[in-house]
C-alpha positions in Angstrom: -33.7 -40.5 28.1 -30.2 -39.1 26.6 -29.4 -35.3 27.3 -27.4 -33.4 25.4 -24.5 -31.1 26.4 -24.5 -28.3 24.0 -22.4 -29.6 21.7 -23.4 -29.4 18.2 -21.3 -30.3 14.9 -23.5 -28.4 12.8 -22.4 -26.2 9.9 -22.8 -22.3 10.7 -25.7 -21.2 8.5 -26.0 -19.6 5.1 -26.5 -16.1 6.9 -23.3 -16.4 9.0 -21.4 -17.3 6.1 -22.3 -14.6 4.3 -22.3 -12.1 7.5 -18.6 -13.1 7.6 -18.1 -12.8 4.2 -19.5 -9.0 4.3 -16.8 -8.5 7.4 -14.0 -9.6 5.6 -15.2 -7.4 2.4 -15.5 -4.3 4.8 -12.4 -5.1 6.6 -10.3 -5.2 3.3 -12.1 -1.8 2.0 -11.0 -0.3 5.3 -7.6 -1.0 5.3 -7.5 0.1 1.4 -9.2 3.4 2.9 -6.5 3.8 5.7 -3.4 2.7 3.7 -4.6 5.1 0.9 -4.7 8.1 3.6 -1.7 7.4 5.0 -0.1 7.4 1.8 -1.8 10.7 0.3 -0.9 12.2 3.9 2.7 11.3 3.3 3.2 12.6 -0.2 1.2 16.0 1.1 3.6 16.4 4.2 6.7 15.6 2.1 5.8 18.3 -0.3 4.7 20.6 2.1 8.3 20.1 3.9 10.0 21.1 0.8 8.0 23.7 -0.4 8.2 25.3 3.0 11.8 25.2 2.7 12.1 26.4 -0.4 9.9 29.4 1.0 6.7 28.5 -1.2 4.6 26.7 0.8 1.5 24.9 -0.8 3.3 25.6 -4.2 3.1 21.9 -5.6 -0.4 21.4 -4.8 -1.1 24.7 -6.6 0.8 24.0 -9.4 -0.5 20.4 -9.9 -4.0 21.6 -9.3 -3.4 24.4 -11.9 -2.1 21.7 -14.3 -4.8 19.5 -13.6 -7.7 21.9 -13.8 -6.9 24.9 -16.1 -5.7 23.6 -19.5 -3.7 26.6 -21.1 -0.4 27.8 -21.3 1.5 26.7 -18.6 -0.6 28.2 -16.0 1.7 27.3 -12.9 5.0 29.2 -14.4 4.3 32.0 -11.8 2.0 29.9 -9.6 1.1 31.8 -5.8 -0.7 29.6 -3.5 -4.0 29.2 -4.4 -6.7 27.3 -2.2 -9.0 26.5 -4.5 -6.4 24.5 -6.8 -4.9 23.0 -3.6 -8.1 21.9 -2.4 -9.3 20.4 -5.6 -5.8 18.5 -5.9 -5.7 17.0 -2.7 -8.9 15.6 -3.0 -8.2 13.8 -6.3 -4.6 12.7 -5.1 -6.4 11.7 -2.2 -9.1 9.5 -3.9 -6.4 8.1 -6.1 -4.5 6.9 -3.4 -7.6 5.6 -1.6 -8.3 3.3 -5.0 -4.7 2.1 -4.9 -5.1 1.1 -1.1 -8.0 -0.8 -1.9 -6.3 -2.4 -5.1 -3.7 -3.3 -2.6 -5.3 -4.6 -0.1 -7.2 -6.9 -2.0 -4.2 -8.4 -3.9 -2.9 -8.8 -0.6 -5.9 -10.7 0.8 -5.0 -12.8 -2.5 -1.2 -13.5 -2.1 -2.4 -14.6 1.9 -4.3 -17.4 0.4 -2.0 -18.1 -2.3 2.1 -17.2 -1.5 2.5 -17.6 -4.9 0.4 -14.5 -5.8 2.7 -12.6 -3.5 5.6 -12.0 -5.9 3.3 -11.5 -8.8 2.2 -8.7 -6.4 5.6 -7.4 -5.6 6.4 -7.0 -9.5 3.3 -5.6 -10.4 4.2 -2.8 -7.6 7.5 -2.1 -9.4 5.8 -1.9 -12.3 3.7 0.5 -11.8 6.4 2.7 -10.0 8.4 2.8 -13.2 5.4 3.2 -15.3 4.2 6.2 -13.1 7.8 7.8 -13.5 7.8 7.1 -17.3 4.3 8.7 -17.2 5.3 11.8 -15.8 8.7 12.4 -17.8 6.6 11.9 -21.0 3.6 13.2 -20.4 4.0 16.0 -17.8 7.4 17.5 -18.7 6.0 21.2 -18.5 5.1 20.4 -15.0 8.3 18.8 -14.1 9.8 22.0 -15.2 8.4 23.5 -12.4 8.9 20.9 -10.1 11.9 18.7 -9.6 11.8 15.0 -10.7 13.5 13.4 -8.0 11.4 15.1 -5.4 8.3 13.3 -7.1 10.3 9.9 -7.4 11.3 10.4 -3.6 7.3 11.4 -2.6 6.4 7.9 -4.4 8.7 6.2 -2.6 7.7 7.7 0.9 4.2 6.8 0.3 5.2 3.3 -1.1 7.1 2.7 2.1 4.2 4.2 4.8 1.8 2.2 2.7 3.7 -0.7 3.1 4.4 -0.4 6.7 0.8 -0.1 7.2 -0.1 -3.4 5.1 3.0 -5.0 6.7 1.4 -4.4 10.6 -1.9 -6.0 9.0 -0.7 -8.8 7.2 2.3 -10.0 9.6 2.0 -13.3 8.7 2.3 -12.7 5.0 4.6 -14.8 3.1 6.0 -14.1 -0.8 7.3 -17.3 -2.4 8.6 -16.8 -6.5 
């Protein structure tokens, strides 16, 4: 009679595999959520500093909220801080960044598995940065009269850097190959 020592070569059950996949997906969404919130907070802090230096705290989110939610003839030219507009815009802004964060988290997970895809992710980032600035200049020209486009560009770059730093910490072994 032989006794087994507990060492087995059995494959993990289907339930264990699906549980692991579920944890991986949850981790990706959490990572994207945090990265998005980091990016949104970076932009919000940047504009709070800029607006405060200019003596108009909360001016930027008031202008952007008015442009987004109050269609009409330039309601932002003489905008005074409006907490309702600030909160509404902040909600939309945060949600947009969270969506971007989740998309980037999923793309980075793909790039970890296929290093050649990493270069494509990098090129996609450059394209979207350019497209954002071009779209803002074309479609939001009246808003850019109230806000400096250079401040928006710097805010975008700061957010990308903050989110990139967070992702870099979460994916230290990521390699990008052309």
